[in-house]
C-alpha positions, 0 to 999 in steps of 0.5 A: 132813288138815282143810281149809285155811284158805280152807276152809269147815266144814259142820255136819251135823244130828243126824237126816239123813232125806229132808228133810236130804239134800235141804237137804244137796245145797243146801248142798253146791252153795254150798259147791262151789270150797272145801275143806270140812271136814264136822262129823258131831259131832251126828248121831244117826242117817243115812239112805240118801239122806244117806249117798249126798248125802255120799257124792256130794259126797265124789266131787264134791270130788275130782273138783275136786281140793279137800279134803272131810274130816270133821273130827269124827263122832259113833260113831252116825254111823261106825257108821250109815255102815259097817252100810250099807258106805259106808266113809269111813275115808279121809276121817276127819281124823287125830286121828279115825281108829281 
């Protein structure tokens, strides 16, 4: 499911390390209350703290009953999330599910 018309898009950085995880948290806080579409197409590397921030945001949006989807995801992003045991398949837009 893509973000609704009143939703927002967040483009993730290529490297999601400790510093970027902190920045992402702040971005998520500023976007709370709107449907959100995540563009992870540029992601080359994800640290576990970055994955935790993403999943915490997904849970928050779910509790708020707002859309939280990944509209685009790089192969590296998908493989890294799978490798660390995070299933994002249900959050992927239908167009990019395998």
